[in-house]
C-alpha positions as CSV (number, residue, x, y, z in Angstrom):
1,M,25.8,52.2,-63.8
2,T,28.5,52.6,-61.6
3,R,30.1,55.8,-60.0
4,D,33.1,55.5,-62.0
5,Q,30.7,55.4,-65.3
6,A,28.7,57.9,-64.0
7,L,31.8,60.4,-63.8
8,K,33.1,59.2,-67.1
9,T,29.3,60.2,-68.7
10,L,29.7,63.9,-66.7
11,G,33.1,64.3,-67.8
12,R,33.1,63.4,-71.6
13,R,29.9,65.7,-71.5
14,I,31.2,68.7,-69.9
15,A,34.0,68.0,-72.8
16,E,31.7,67.9,-75.6
17,L,30.1,71.2,-74.7
18,R,33.6,73.1,-74.2
19,H,34.8,71.8,-77.6
20,E,30.8,72.8,-78.4
21,Q,32.4,76.8,-77.2
22,G,35.5,76.4,-79.3
23,L,37.8,77.0,-75.6
24,S,40.4,74.8,-74.4
25,Q,41.0,73.1,-70.9
26,E,43.1,75.3,-70.0
27,A,40.7,78.7,-71.1
28,L,38.4,76.6,-68.3
29,A,40.5,76.9,-66.4
30,E,41.3,80.3,-66.6
31,A,37.7,81.3,-66.0
32,M,37.2,78.6,-63.2
33,G,40.2,79.6,-61.5
34,V,41.8,76.1,-60.9
35,S,44.9,74.3,-62.8
36,R,43.9,72.8,-65.9
37,N,44.9,69.1,-64.9
38,H,41.9,69.8,-62.3
39,V,39.9,70.2,-65.6
40,A,41.3,67.3,-67.7
41,D,40.7,65.1,-64.4
42,I,37.1,66.1,-64.2
43,E,36.5,65.1,-68.1
44,L,38.6,62.5,-67.7
45,G,36.0,61.0,-64.9
46,V,39.1,60.5,-62.6
47,R,37.9,63.3,-60.2
48,N,34.7,63.4,-58.4
49,T,34.1,67.2,-58.2
50,G,31.6,69.1,-56.1
51,V,29.1,71.2,-57.1
52,W,31.0,74.2,-56.7
53,S,33.0,73.3,-59.5
54,L,30.0,72.0,-61.5
55,L,28.3,75.9,-61.4
56,L,31.5,77.4,-61.8
57,I,31.9,75.1,-65.4
58,C,28.2,76.2,-65.9
59,K,29.3,80.2,-65.8
60,A,32.2,79.9,-68.0
61,L,29.5,77.7,-70.4
62,A,27.5,80.5,-70.3
63,L,25.2,76.9,-69.5
64,T,22.6,75.5,-67.3
65,P,22.8,73.1,-64.5
66,G,20.9,71.2,-66.9
67,A,22.7,70.8,-69.5
68,L,25.8,68.9,-68.0
69,F,23.4,66.7,-67.0
70,E,21.6,65.7,-70.7
71,D,23.1,61.8,-70.7
72,F,21.4,60.7,-67.1
73,T,18.2,59.9,-68.5
74,P,15.2,58.2,-66.0
75,G,16.3,55.2,-67.2
76,V,20.0,55.9,-66.7
77,L,19.6,56.8,-63.3
78,R,17.4,54.1,-62.2
79,K,20.6,52.0,-63.4
80,L,22.3,54.3,-61.1
81,G,24.4,52.0,-58.4
82,R,24.4,48.8,-60.6
């Protein structure tokens, strides 16, 4: 899995969790204190977001950080950088 693939996987997961909670990108952005474009870039996998932003996403969605990374199984992690 390449860096770009990992960012897209994480972004898709965040979008999925946001949809499950019935939140718009605008609502998530407001809760995080960032722009809607920032959230959109994270969800599209074009922004390599920092830990702080990930924690703000978790806070806004009332999730643990582990919930964001469920798609990164040991098998997937072994393929990082390939």
